[in-house]
C-alpha positions, 0 to 999 in steps of 0.5 A: 822425508829425505831419510825415508827416500835414502833408505828406500833407495839403498834397500832397492839397490841391495835387492836389485844387486842381489837378485838372481837375474843380475848374477851371471849364470854361465853354464859350465863348458864340458870338454869333448871326449878324446876320439880317434878317427880311422879311415878305410877305403869306403868310409870313415869311422869315429871311435868314441869308446875308450879301450877297456883296461883290465889290469889290477893297477887300472882297477885300483886307480879307477876306484880312487878316481870313482871315490874322489871325482864321482863322490864330489857331487853326489853320493856314491853308487854301490858298483854291484847294484848295476850290471856292466851294461847299465854302467855303460849308460851311467858312465856315458852321461856322467864322465863329461860332467865330472870332466874326466880325462880319457885315462880316468874314464878307462880306469873308472870303467875298469873299476865299475865293470870289475865290480858290477853285478854279474 
């Protein structure tokens, strides 16, 4: 009888320890994008869109960031499948999840827009 109780206790302990409710489910902290604020006499404007880069070096670096950081979590999209406007929406939702820096955001944006569907 003691053996059955001991085994039952150990099994119950293992089940409770391995259940989902006891495992910490912390949501990842997504850092805010770097923004700049400009003031005028009558209003304050917050600019959250990064400046666009169009040089070949930035586009090349953007391809590297796109392949390494975006391909980490899911299959890579073909950049020519979407228009530049559609890429704006995709990048707006995905760059915080990928935790890209402002420079990386600019580079990836330059890459996908240079290769976007015309």
